C-alpha positions in Angstrom: 100.3 94.4 117.2 97.4 96.7 115.8 97.6 99.1 119.0 101.3 98.7 120.0 103.2 99.8 116.9 101.4 103.1 116.4 102.8 106.2 114.9 103.9 107.7 118.1 105.6 104.3 119.1 107.4 104.2 115.6 108.5 107.8 116.0 110.3 107.1 119.3 111.4 103.7 118.5 113.4 104.9 115.4 115.4 107.3 117.6 116.8 104.4 119.7 116.9 101.3 117.7 117.9 100.2 114.2 117.8 97.1 111.7 114.3 97.7 110.4 113.9 98.2 106.7 110.2 99.0 106.6 107.2 99.0 108.9 103.3 98.9 108.4 100.6 101.1 109.5 97.8 99.6 111.8 95.4 98.5 109.0 92.9 100.9 107.5 89.4 99.6 107.2 87.1 100.4 104.4 83.9 102.4 105.3 82.8 104.0 102.3 84.0 107.1 100.4 82.0 109.8 102.4 83.2 108.4 105.9 87.0 108.9 105.4 88.6 111.9 107.5 92.1 113.2 107.9 92.3 111.1 111.1 91.6 107.9 109.0 95.1 108.4 107.5 97.0 110.0 110.3 99.1 106.7 110.8 100.5 107.0 107.3 101.1 110.7 107.2 102.6 110.8 110.6 106.5 111.7 110.1 108.9 109.2 111.6 112.4 108.0 110.4 111.1 104.6 109.7 109.9 104.0 106.0 106.1 103.1 106.6 103.9 101.3 104.2 100.1 101.7 104.5 98.1 98.5 105.2 94.4 98.2 104.3 91.7 95.7 105.1 88.3 95.0 103.8 85.9 92.9 101.7 84.5 95.0 99.1 86.3 95.5 95.8 84.8 98.9 95.1 85.4 100.1 98.6 88.9 98.8 98.6 89.6 100.6 95.4 88.2 103.9 96.8 90.3 103.7 99.8 93.5 102.6 97.9 93.0 105.4 95.3 92.9 107.9 98.0 95.9 106.6 99.6 97.6 106.6 96.2 96.6 110.3 95.6 98.3 111.0 98.9 101.6 109.9 97.5 102.0 106.3 98.6 103.9 103.9 96.1 103.4 100.7 98.0 100.3 99.2 99.9 99.6 96.0 101.8 96.4 94.2 101.8 95.7 92.5 105.0 94.6 88.8 104.3 95.7 87.6 107.8 94.2 89.3 110.7 92.9 86.5 113.1 90.5 88.7 115.2 86.9 87.6 115.4 85.7 91.1 114.7 87.3 91.0 111.4 87.1 87.3 110.4 83.2 87.3 111.1 83.0 90.0 108.5 84.9 88.3 105.7 88.0 90.5 106.5 91.7 89.5 107.3 92.0 85.7 107.4 88.2 85.5 107.3 88.4 86.3 103.7 90.6 83.5 102.7 87.7 80.8 102.4 86.3 83.0 99.7 88.7 82.9 96.9 86.4 84.2 94.2 85.9 87.5 96.2 89.7 87.7 96.9 90.1 87.4 92.9 87.8 90.1 92.3 89.5 92.4 95.0 92.8 92.0 93.4 91.6 92.5 90.0 89.9 95.6 90.9 93.1 97.0 92.7 95.5 95.9 89.9 93.3 97.2 87.1 92.8 100.7 88.7 95.9 101.6 90.7 99.5 102.2 90.0 100.9 101.3 93.5 103.0 98.1 94.3 100.5 95.7 95.9 101.5 93.1 98.5 99.6 90.8 100.5 100.0 89.5 104.1 98.2 86.3 104.7 97.8 83.1 107.0 97.3 79.5 105.8 93.6 79.8 106.3 90.7 80.6 108.6 90.1 77.1 110.1 92.3 74.6 108.1 95.9 75.1 106.6 94.6 73.4 103.3 92.4 76.4 102.7 95.7 78.1 101.2 95.3 75.7 98.3 92.3 77.7 97.2 94.0 81.1 97.1 97.5 80.1 95.9 96.5 80.3 92.2 94.8 83.5 92.7 98.0 85.0 94.4 100.0 83.6 91.4 97.6 85.3 89.1 98.6 88.8 89.9 102.0 90.5 90.0 102.2 91.1 93.7 105.2 92.9 94.9 105.5 90.6 98.1 103.7 88.0 100.0 103.9 87.8 103.9 102.9 84.3 105.2 102.1 83.8 109.0 101.9 79.9 108.9 99.0 79.5 111.4 95.2 79.7 110.7 93.1 82.5 112.0 91.2 80.5 114.7 94.6 79.5 116.3 95.3 83.4 117.0 98.7 83.0 118.1 98.5 79.6 120.0 100.6 76.4 119.2 103.7 76.6 116.9 103.7 78.3 113.6 103.9 75.7 110.9 107.3 76.4 109.2 107.0 73.3 107.3 103.8 74.5 105.5 105.4 78.0 104.9 108.4 76.3 103.1 106.0 74.2 101.0 103.7 76.9 99.9 106.4 79.4 99.5 108.1 77.2 96.8 104.9 77.4 94.8 104.3 81.2 94.7 105.7 83.4 92.2 106.0 86.6 94.1 108.9 86.9 96.7 107.7 85.5 100.0 108.4 86.7 103.5 108.1 84.7 106.7 106.3 85.9 109.7 105.7 84.2 113.2 107.5 83.4 116.4 110.7 85.2 115.6 112.1 86.0 119.0 115.8 85.2 118.7 118.5 86.8 116.6 119.9 83.5 115.6 116.8 81.9 114.5 117.4 79.6 111.5 114.5 81.0 109.4 116.4 84.4 109.1 119.1 82.6 107.1 116.3 81.8 104.3 115.7 85.5 103.5 113.6 88.6 104.5 111.4 88.2 107.6 108.7 90.1 109.3 108.7 90.6 112.9 106.0 91.7 115.2 105.7 90.4 118.8 109.4 89.8 118.9 110.3 93.3 118.4 107.8 94.2 121.3 109.4 91.6 123.7 113.0 92.7 122.6 113.4 96.2 120.9 117.0 95.2 120.2 116.1 92.1 118.1 116.3 93.7 114.7 119.7 95.3 115.3 120.9 92.2 116.9 119.9 90.0 113.8 121.9 92.6 111.7 124.9 92.5 114.0 124.9 88.8 114.1 125.0 88.8 117.9 122.8 89.6 121.0 122.5 93.2 121.8 120.7 94.5 125.1 121.5 97.7 126.6 119.5 98.5 129.8 120.3 102.2 129.8 119.2 102.7 126.3 116.0 101.0 126.9 115.2 103.0 130.0 115.8 106.1 127.9 113.5 104.9 125.2 110.8 104.1 127.8 111.0 107.5 129.3 110.8 109.1 125.9 107.9 107.0 124.8 106.0 107.9 127.9 106.7 111.6 127.2 105.4 111.2 123.7 102.3 109.6 124.9 101.8 112.1 127.5 102.0 114.9 125.0 100.0 113.3 122.3 97.0 111.8 123.9 94.1 113.9 125.3 92.8 111.0 127.5 94.8 111.9 130.5 96.8 109.7 132.7 94.5 106.8 132.3 94.9 106.6 128.6 98.7 107.0 128.7 98.9 104.3 131.4 96.9 101.9 129.1 99.2 102.4 126.3 102.4 101.9 128.3 101.0 98.7 129.9 100.0 97.6 126.4 103.8 97.6 125.4 104.8 96.1 128.8 102.4 93.1 128.2 105.0 92.0 125.7 108.3 93.7 127.0 108.2 92.0 130.5 109.7 88.8 129.1 113.0 90.6 128.7 113.3 90.7 132.4 113.9 88.2 135.1 110.9 86.8 137.3 108.6 87.5 134.4 105.4 85.7 135.8 105.6 88.2 138.9 106.5 91.2 136.7 103.6 90.4 134.4 101.0 90.3 137.3 102.6 93.5 138.7 102.0 95.5 135.5 98.5 94.0 135.1 97.6 95.2 138.5 99.1 98.6 138.1 96.3 101.3 138.3 98.0 104.7 138.5 101.1 106.5 137.1 103.0 106.6 140.4 102.7 102.8 140.7 103.9 102.3 137.1 106.7 104.7 137.5 108.0 103.0 140.6 107.6 99.6 139.0 109.6 100.6 135.9 112.2 102.3 138.0 112.7 99.2 140.2 113.8 97.3 136.8 116.6 99.8 136.1 
């Protein structure tokens, strides 16, 4: 969800939907002190009505400290360390879930951050990179530090989002962790049983159904086509005003969102194909209009 829930999306989303307590920036990757510009932090400084927590990713204790110190100096009181990203571009460099097989390095990172920053620190993780049993190696390290929260997506990195999330494994490991544990993975229904167990983090489910969070809070399904149409129109306006790449860039951003949202409408296979083939804004506008 790195590209979908960008600052412009969050800004417009907050005007039309409710039920979310906090959200996270796309991850900020360590590069070294001299490479950070204001653009690096625009996702966390962009004003929206949603409480937004910075999310960082890296594999070097010193560089992560420098990054987190900069974020702290900008006023952040909470930060999330990404230990879950499954993308090969991250895992091949010992970042995201690619860091899980290296518990000693994770220990050094958390030690550096807890020893030198004053923010609340949380972790978002998977069960491992290749095997769920890899979590056994990092469990004592996670319990070693006063983490504010731990979000667990119960798949391994190599699965990406294939197969079912292992909720049995989630419950097994959650019971052994000292910090509050939050479930993440495959929450697409307002009445999902896992919600009854406590706080959850939702990603793709919100993209597929923007009403999901307020449906959960209300305890009943909510879906209002007119409101969704207004949201989409305003999102398109926000992207058009904000991005400098012209129609092509705006179209790519809208299609990226629709690659999830299409499941909320009937005849989804046909609809998915239509959005994928869409090559200009005139065709896109016509296609969206036909749905409302």
